[in-house]
Each structure stands twice: as C-alpha cells, then as structure tokens.
N, C-alpha and C positions, 0 to 999 in steps of 0.2 A: 177301647179308647177310654181315656179318662177325660171327663168334662169338669172343668173348674167353674163353680157357681159364684157370681158376684154377690156382694153383701146385700144389695137391695132385693135379691130374690131368695135369700136363705130361708125366709118364712115358708116358702113352698117346698123346701127340702128338709124340713125339721132341723134346720141349722147345719146340715152337711154342706161343706164348701167344695167337695169334689165327689164325683160319682163315676164308677166304672160301668160302661154299657157296651153291648156288642154293636156291630155295624161296620159297613165299608164306606159309607158316605156321611157327611154332616147331617143330612136329612134323616137317615136311619138312626143315627145317634140321638138326635133331638126327639124323634118319635118314641124311642125307647125311654128316654128321660121323662117324657110326658106320660108314658104308661106307668112308670114308677111314681111320678109326682103329677097327678092330673092338674091341668091348668097352667103348668109352667111353660109349655111350648108357646102358648098364646101370648105370653109376656115377651117372647123373643121373636116370634114370627107373626106377621100380620095376616089379614083376611085374604090377601092376594098371594099368599105363600112366599113372602119375601122377608128378609131380615129387617126388623124395625129400624128406622133411621137412627135412633138413639142407642142402638146396640152395635158393638163391634165384636167380631169373632175372629180369633186366631186359630188356625189349624196348623199344628206342627211348626209354630213360630212365624206363620205368614197370615196376614189379614185376608179374609175372604168375605165376599158378599153373595156367594153362590152355595145353595143347599146341596148341589150335586158334587161339591168338593170331595175328592177321595180322602179317606182317613184310614190309616193303618192301625192294627191292633194295639200298638205301643204308642201311638200318637196321643198328644195332649191337646184338648180343645180348651181355649180360654174365652169365656164370655165376659165382656166388659159392658156395663150399663152406664151411659153418660148421665151425670147429675147436673141439674141446673138450680140456680138460686139467685138471690138478689140481695 
C-alpha cells in the first residue's frame, strides 16, 4: 500500500510525502510506517488505539475511522490532518 503523508507530518518522514509499506489492514500499514519513522503513528492514533479526531484517513478513496479497514497491495491511503487557526 502507498501511504500519503500530510504536510504537518513531513518532519517525521524526512520530507517524504508518500511511503510504500506492506500490510492487509490500515492498522498493519500504520504499524509499519511507525517502524520506519518512530513516533509518527502516535500523531495519527491516540492512546485508545483510535484515529485522532483531527485526522481523516481515506482508504482507496473512502473515508474510514476503523483501523481494521482492509487494504489491498495497490491501494492508496491518504492521511489528512486538519489545521486550525484564528
């Protein structure tokens, strides 16, 4: 699967905006992403193992809030981090 990294998290991936990782679920992909870039998963997933409220994740073009979402080898994961300001 290919995981697209949002701009606010590029400092964790040495500026890489996409990463190819193995896995059959979103959880497996994010675990592998964290293996490659320690600390990144915690920016996406909270202590209760849920997607953080300000994060949206698309799996193959569909929004999901479930880490168990199935992912195919050619699927693309897009992580979007909401920004706030005033």
